[in-house]
C-alpha positions as CSV (number, residue, x, y, z in Angstrom):
1,M,88.2,-58.4,-27.1
2,G,91.0,-59.3,-24.6
3,K,94.3,-61.3,-25.2
4,R,94.9,-62.3,-28.6
5,V,97.2,-65.1,-28.1
6,S,98.3,-67.1,-25.0
7,T,101.9,-67.0,-24.3
8,D,101.7,-69.8,-21.8
9,P,102.2,-73.2,-23.8
10,E,100.2,-75.0,-21.1
11,T,97.3,-73.0,-21.5
12,A,97.3,-73.4,-25.2
13,K,97.5,-77.0,-24.8
14,A,94.7,-76.9,-22.5
15,V,92.5,-75.0,-24.9
16,H,93.2,-77.8,-27.5
17,C,92.4,-80.5,-25.1
18,M,89.1,-78.9,-24.3
19,R,88.5,-78.5,-28.1
20,K,89.1,-82.3,-28.4
21,E,86.2,-82.7,-25.9
22,K,83.9,-81.2,-28.3
23,K,83.5,-77.9,-26.4
24,T,82.7,-74.6,-28.5
25,F,85.1,-71.7,-28.6
26,A,82.8,-69.6,-26.7
27,Q,82.8,-72.1,-23.9
28,I,86.6,-72.6,-23.8
29,G,87.1,-68.6,-24.0
30,S,84.5,-68.0,-21.1
31,H,86.4,-70.7,-19.1
32,F,89.7,-68.8,-19.5
33,G,88.0,-65.3,-19.1
34,H,88.3,-64.5,-22.7
35,T,86.1,-64.6,-25.8
36,G,85.7,-67.3,-28.3
37,S,87.5,-65.4,-30.9
38,W,90.5,-65.7,-28.7
39,A,90.2,-69.5,-28.2
40,K,89.9,-69.9,-31.8
41,Y,93.0,-67.8,-32.5
42,V,95.0,-69.9,-29.8
43,C,93.9,-73.1,-31.6
44,K,95.2,-71.8,-34.9
45,A,98.5,-70.5,-33.5
46,F,99.1,-73.9,-31.7
47,D,98.4,-75.7,-34.9
48,A,100.9,-73.8,-36.7
49,T,103.5,-74.3,-33.9
50,T,102.9,-78.1,-33.4
51,G,101.7,-79.1,-36.9
52,G,98.3,-79.8,-35.5
53,A,99.7,-82.8,-33.5
54,V,97.1,-82.1,-30.6
55,N,94.2,-80.9,-32.5
56,K,94.3,-83.5,-35.4
57,R,93.0,-86.8,-34.8
58,T,95.6,-89.6,-35.2
59,P,94.2,-92.8,-36.8
60,G,94.4,-95.9,-34.4
61,R,96.0,-99.1,-35.5
62,P,93.3,-101.4,-37.2
63,K,92.0,-104.0,-35.0
64,K,93.7,-107.4,-35.7
65,L,91.4,-110.3,-36.1
66,S,92.0,-113.6,-34.7
67,L,92.2,-116.6,-37.0
68,D,88.6,-117.9,-35.7
69,Q,87.3,-114.6,-36.4
70,E,88.9,-114.5,-40.0
71,E,87.7,-117.8,-40.8
72,S,84.0,-117.0,-39.6
73,I,84.1,-113.8,-41.8
74,R,85.5,-115.7,-44.8
75,M,82.9,-118.6,-44.4
76,L,80.1,-115.9,-44.4
77,A,81.4,-113.7,-47.0
78,E,82.4,-116.3,-49.7
79,N,79.1,-118.4,-49.4
80,M,76.8,-115.5,-49.1
81,P,78.4,-112.6,-51.1
82,E,75.2,-110.6,-51.1
83,A,75.5,-110.2,-47.4
84,S,76.8,-106.7,-46.4
85,S,79.6,-106.3,-43.9
86,L,77.2,-104.8,-41.3
87,Q,74.9,-107.8,-41.4
88,I,78.1,-110.1,-41.1
89,T,79.2,-108.1,-38.2
90,N,75.6,-108.2,-36.5
91,A,75.3,-111.8,-37.0
92,L,78.9,-112.7,-35.7
93,Q,78.6,-110.3,-32.7
94,K,75.2,-111.7,-31.6
95,R,77.0,-115.0,-31.2
96,G,79.8,-113.8,-29.3
97,V,82.3,-114.4,-32.3
98,L,83.2,-110.9,-33.0
99,D,84.2,-107.8,-30.9
100,C,85.0,-105.3,-33.7
101,S,83.1,-103.0,-35.9
102,A,81.6,-103.5,-39.4
103,R,84.4,-101.2,-40.7
104,T,87.1,-103.6,-39.5
105,V,85.0,-106.4,-41.3
106,N,84.7,-104.4,-44.5
107,R,88.4,-103.6,-44.6
108,Y,89.3,-107.3,-44.3
109,R,86.9,-108.3,-46.9
110,Q,88.3,-105.7,-49.4
111,Q,92.0,-106.4,-48.6
112,Q,92.0,-110.3,-48.1
113,L,88.9,-111.4,-50.1
114,G,88.9,-108.9,-52.9
115,K,85.5,-107.4,-52.0
116,P,84.5,-104.6,-54.5
117,P,83.8,-101.2,-52.9
118,S,80.4,-101.0,-51.6
119,Q,77.8,-99.6,-54.0
120,P,75.5,-96.5,-53.0
121,R,72.5,-97.6,-51.0
122,T,69.1,-97.2,-52.9
123,K,66.9,-97.4,-50.0
124,R,67.7,-98.0,-46.3
125,K,66.1,-101.0,-44.6
126,P,64.1,-100.5,-41.4
127,A,66.2,-101.0,-38.4
128,V,64.1,-104.0,-37.3
129,E,64.4,-105.8,-40.5
130,A,68.2,-105.2,-40.5
131,V,68.6,-106.7,-37.1
132,A,66.5,-109.6,-38.0
133,R,68.5,-110.3,-41.2
134,G,71.7,-110.1,-39.3
135,S,70.5,-112.4,-36.4
136,S,69.5,-115.2,-38.9
137,L,72.4,-114.8,-41.3
138,V,74.7,-117.5,-39.7
139,D,71.8,-119.8,-39.5
140,M,71.0,-119.4,-43.2
141,L,74.5,-120.1,-44.0
142,L,74.7,-123.2,-42.1
143,D,71.5,-124.5,-43.5
144,R,73.0,-123.7,-47.0
145,H,76.3,-125.6,-46.1
146,A,74.3,-128.6,-44.9
147,Q,72.3,-128.6,-48.3
148,I,75.5,-128.3,-50.1
149,A,77.1,-131.2,-48.3
150,A,74.0,-133.3,-49.1
151,S,73.8,-132.4,-52.8
152,A,77.6,-132.9,-53.3
153,R,77.3,-136.6,-51.8
154,F,73.9,-137.4,-53.4
155,P,73.7,-135.9,-56.7
156,A,70.4,-134.0,-57.6
157,A,69.5,-134.2,-53.9
158,S,68.6,-130.4,-53.9
159,S,66.1,-130.8,-56.7
160,R,64.5,-133.9,-55.3
161,L,64.2,-133.1,-51.6
162,S,60.5,-132.8,-51.7
163,C,60.0,-136.2,-52.8
164,L,62.7,-137.8,-50.7
165,I,60.9,-136.6,-47.3
166,S,59.4,-139.4,-45.6
167,P,55.7,-138.9,-44.3
168,E,57.1,-138.7,-40.8
169,S,59.2,-135.8,-41.4
170,S,56.3,-133.7,-42.5
171,E,55.7,-133.0,-38.9
172,S,57.1,-130.2,-37.2
173,V,60.9,-130.7,-36.4
174,T,63.0,-128.3,-34.2
175,L,66.6,-128.3,-33.6
176,Y,68.1,-126.6,-30.7
177,G,71.8,-126.1,-31.4
178,W,74.8,-123.7,-31.5
179,F,76.7,-122.9,-34.9
180,R,80.2,-123.6,-33.2
181,S,79.1,-127.1,-31.8
182,S,80.4,-130.0,-33.8
183,C,77.7,-132.2,-32.3
184,S,75.1,-129.8,-33.8
185,W,76.8,-129.9,-37.2
186,R,76.4,-133.7,-37.3
187,V,72.7,-133.4,-36.8
188,R,72.4,-130.5,-39.4
189,I,74.2,-132.5,-42.0
190,A,71.9,-135.5,-41.3
191,L,68.8,-133.5,-41.7
192,A,70.0,-132.2,-44.9
193,W,71.0,-135.4,-46.2
194,K,67.7,-136.8,-45.3
195,G,65.8,-133.8,-46.8
196,I,64.2,-133.1,-43.4
197,K,62.9,-129.6,-43.1
198,Y,63.2,-128.1,-39.6
199,E,63.3,-125.0,-37.7
200,N,66.7,-124.0,-36.1
201,I,66.9,-122.4,-32.7
202,P,70.2,-121.2,-31.5
203,V,71.3,-121.7,-28.0
204,S,74.3,-119.6,-27.2
205,L,76.8,-121.4,-25.3
206,Q,79.0,-118.4,-24.6
207,K,76.1,-116.6,-23.2
208,G,75.1,-119.6,-21.0
209,Q,71.7,-120.0,-22.7
210,Q,72.0,-123.9,-22.3
211,H,71.8,-123.4,-18.4
212,S,68.4,-121.6,-18.7
213,Q,65.3,-123.3,-17.1
214,E,63.6,-123.4,-20.5
215,F,66.5,-125.5,-22.2
216,L,67.2,-127.6,-19.0
217,A,63.4,-128.7,-19.3
218,K,64.6,-130.2,-22.8
219,N,67.8,-131.4,-21.9
220,P,68.9,-131.7,-18.0
221,L,72.4,-132.1,-18.8
222,G,72.4,-128.6,-20.4
223,Q,74.1,-129.6,-23.7
224,V,73.4,-129.1,-27.3
225,P,71.9,-130.5,-29.7
226,A,68.3,-131.3,-28.7
227,L,65.9,-132.2,-31.4
228,C,62.1,-132.0,-31.0
229,I,60.9,-134.5,-33.4
230,D,57.8,-136.8,-33.7
231,G,56.2,-135.4,-30.5
232,F,59.3,-135.8,-28.1
233,V,62.6,-134.4,-27.3
234,L,65.8,-136.3,-28.1
235,T,69.2,-135.4,-27.0
236,Q,72.8,-136.7,-27.8
237,S,73.9,-136.3,-31.3
238,V,74.6,-139.9,-32.0
239,A,71.3,-141.2,-30.5
240,I,69.6,-138.6,-32.8
241,L,71.5,-140.0,-35.8
242,E,70.4,-143.4,-35.1
243,Y,66.7,-142.4,-34.7
244,L,66.7,-140.6,-38.0
245,E,68.2,-143.7,-39.7
246,E,65.7,-146.0,-38.1
247,T,62.5,-143.7,-38.7
248,R,63.6,-142.3,-41.9
249,P,65.3,-144.9,-44.0
250,N,65.7,-142.8,-47.1
251,N,69.2,-141.6,-48.1
252,P,70.8,-144.0,-45.5
253,L,73.5,-142.9,-43.0
254,L,74.8,-146.4,-42.6
255,P,75.8,-149.1,-45.1
256,K,73.8,-152.3,-45.5
257,E,76.5,-154.8,-44.6
258,P,76.5,-155.6,-40.9
259,K,80.3,-155.4,-40.5
260,S,80.6,-152.2,-42.4
261,R,77.8,-150.6,-40.2
262,A,79.6,-152.0,-37.1
263,Q,82.9,-150.3,-38.3
264,V,81.1,-147.0,-38.7
265,R,79.8,-147.1,-35.3
266,R,83.4,-148.1,-34.0
267,I,84.8,-145.0,-35.5
268,V,82.0,-142.8,-34.4
269,E,82.5,-143.8,-30.7
270,T,86.1,-143.5,-30.9
271,I,85.7,-139.8,-31.8
272,V,82.7,-138.9,-29.4
273,S,84.2,-140.9,-26.5
274,G,87.8,-140.8,-26.9
275,I,88.7,-137.5,-28.8
276,Q,85.9,-134.9,-28.8
277,P,85.2,-134.6,-25.0
278,H,88.8,-133.5,-24.3
279,Q,88.5,-130.4,-26.6
280,N,85.1,-129.3,-25.3
281,L,85.0,-126.3,-22.6
282,P,83.6,-128.1,-19.7
283,G,86.6,-130.7,-19.9
284,L,89.1,-127.8,-19.7
285,D,87.2,-125.7,-17.0
286,I,89.2,-125.9,-13.7
287,P,86.7,-126.4,-10.6
288,P,87.2,-123.6,-8.0
289,G,89.5,-124.4,-5.1
290,T,91.4,-127.2,-7.0
291,P,94.8,-127.7,-5.4
292,D,97.7,-126.8,-7.6
293,E,99.0,-130.4,-7.8
294,W,95.7,-131.5,-9.3
295,K,95.4,-128.7,-12.0
296,L,97.6,-130.6,-14.3
297,A,94.5,-132.9,-14.8
298,W,92.6,-129.8,-16.4
299,S,95.5,-128.5,-18.4
300,K,95.6,-128.0,-22.1
301,E,98.5,-130.2,-22.3
302,W,96.8,-132.9,-20.6
303,A,93.9,-132.7,-23.0
304,Q,96.2,-132.5,-26.2
305,M,97.9,-135.6,-25.0
306,H,94.6,-137.6,-24.9
307,I,93.5,-136.1,-28.2
308,K,96.7,-137.2,-29.8
309,K,96.3,-140.6,-28.4
310,G,92.7,-140.8,-29.7
311,F,93.8,-139.6,-33.2
312,A,96.7,-142.3,-33.4
313,A,94.2,-145.1,-32.5
314,L,91.7,-143.6,-35.1
315,E,94.4,-143.7,-37.8
316,Q,95.2,-147.2,-37.1
317,M,91.5,-148.3,-37.4
318,L,91.4,-146.4,-40.7
319,K,94.4,-148.4,-42.2
320,E,92.4,-151.6,-41.3
321,S,89.5,-150.5,-43.4
322,P,90.4,-150.4,-47.0
323,G,88.4,-148.3,-49.4
324,K,88.0,-144.7,-50.9
325,Y,86.4,-143.3,-47.6
326,C,86.7,-144.3,-44.0
327,V,84.5,-147.2,-44.5
328,G,83.9,-148.6,-48.2
329,D,83.9,-146.8,-51.4
330,Q,80.5,-145.3,-51.4
331,T,78.7,-142.7,-49.2
């Protein structure tokens, strides 16, 4: 049979390294001019000497999730507990939010959210169906959030949506948006508040889908949201809200009194013009070839300075507007 055990530590270590590469004992033995039994004996002898440090797999450190990733997982898990960790992972990976495995997500749900151990599967779903469910999970959740927001502000809204929808809203309505876009959030909430059914089509800002020719035909500026409604495409979130208010007066977004309406618009413009642009990614991108002395204009410190200035002005406006809410005592 040949040599029973190697007296060369380097050879023994090489045998184990080859074994970790999924090579068979026969292949390893042939490489060293021996049989497979010789290679197997070397592995056992080396394990006995080193405690199996080379042959045994040492578990790596669990991947640490960022705060944004934890918040995304928590939002999905708490509002859609029936969703599996794999579905949550697929949905968030498709949108570029996660770069970890479903095992990491499941571990976080069990340790931090108290998720019970997974039940045995009774029937495996087809792969195509599983991907479809995962890709639409975030959209389903955001729609549910919008419905919850509407029902919380307007009692029994969820049970009366069908009778609250105006005749115009019965036509096809399509929203092109992104789940992390606050401008898209506004439109989602407004559509749910007014009981307007719509189709949501995600436009991934992280993948640059807003710069595709198909989307630029809808919005040459390459920004979300874009709303296809009443036979035309409308962009800019505030313009969309104004149009919905004028054409769908049910469940109004603005108060009746002119001064209060003006105050609402004043607050909105302060946010969309004086605060929000400084935290958007295009506002933080430094153009190629920018001189070092000009780069301060695109720094985060510069953006934070203007954001703080905007919030200080907003707080002063809210102090001047008495009431339970930002404007008045009713929603």
